[in-house]
C-alpha positions in Angstrom: 86.7 122.9 98.3 89.7 121.0 97.9 91.6 119.0 100.6 94.7 119.9 98.8 97.0 122.3 100.7 99.0 125.7 98.9 102.1 123.6 98.9 100.9 120.4 97.2 101.0 119.3 93.7 97.9 119.6 91.5 96.2 116.3 90.4 97.1 117.3 86.8 100.8 117.0 87.9 100.2 113.7 89.4 99.0 112.2 86.0 102.4 111.5 84.7 103.7 110.1 87.9 102.2 106.7 87.8 99.4 104.6 86.8 95.8 104.7 88.2 96.3 101.6 89.9 99.3 102.6 91.7 97.8 105.9 92.7 94.8 104.3 94.0 97.0 101.6 95.5 99.2 104.3 97.7 96.0 106.4 98.4 94.4 103.3 99.9 97.3 102.2 101.9 97.7 105.8 103.3 94.1 106.5 104.0 93.9 102.7 105.6 96.9 103.1 107.8 96.2 106.4 108.9 92.5 105.4 109.9 93.1 102.1 111.4 96.6 103.3 113.1 94.7 106.3 114.9 91.9 104.0 115.9 94.5 101.4 117.6 96.2 104.9 119.4 92.6 105.5 120.6 91.7 102.1 121.7 95.1 102.0 123.6 94.4 105.3 125.3 91.2 103.9 127.0 92.9 101.1 128.8 95.3 101.8 131.9 98.8 100.3 132.7 98.2 97.1 134.6 99.0 96.8 138.1 101.1 93.6 137.6 102.9 92.1 134.8 103.6 95.8 133.2 106.6 95.3 130.9 107.8 98.7 130.9 109.2 100.7 128.0 109.9 97.5 126.1 106.3 96.5 126.2 105.0 99.9 125.1 107.6 99.7 121.9 106.4 96.0 121.2 102.8 97.3 121.4 103.4 100.2 119.0 105.0 97.6 116.5 102.1 95.3 117.0 99.5 98.0 116.5 101.4 99.1 113.2 101.4 95.5 111.9 97.7 95.3 112.8 96.8 98.4 111.0 98.9 97.5 107.9 96.9 93.9 107.8 93.6 95.6 108.4 94.7 98.2 105.5 95.2 95.1 103.2 91.8 93.6 104.1 89.3 96.3 104.3 90.5 99.8 103.7 89.4 99.7 100.0 85.8 99.6 101.3 86.0 103.3 102.5 89.1 104.5 100.6 87.7 103.9 97.2 84.9 106.5 97.5 87.2 109.1 98.8 89.9 108.3 95.9 87.0 108.5 93.3 85.9 112.0 94.7 89.4 113.6 95.4 91.0 112.2 92.0 87.9 112.0 89.4 90.3 111.5 86.3 91.5 108.6 87.7 88.5 107.2 89.0 87.2 107.0 85.2 90.2 105.0 84.3 89.1 102.4 87.1 88.4 99.2 85.1 84.6 98.0 86.0 84.2 94.8 87.9 81.8 92.6 89.6 78.5 91.4 88.3 79.1 92.9 84.9 81.8 90.6 84.3 79.6 87.6 85.2 77.7 88.0 81.9 80.8 87.0 80.1 81.2 83.7 81.8 78.7 81.6 79.8 78.8 77.8 78.9 79.4 77.3 75.5 
């Protein structure tokens, strides 16, 4: 089962449009901002308007901008933790191009 719609390009046609790092970065940005944006929207919907000190439409606009900025920051900080496994599953040809890092690189750091 594919998440791709009928009008969307295949992953084979995406290969020439950018490097694996660029595609992974854009995918992570999209997934993170969509996830955190919806999370902020859901959180705001659970809280009613205050009886006093309500700023009206201006406050709602500012709150929307604040939520967008917080979603972008949360995406930068932590979206790769759940977007990377999704990316590897959806785009296996790019996942193979991912450089290995982590504990394997520590073996190269030896004192001489």
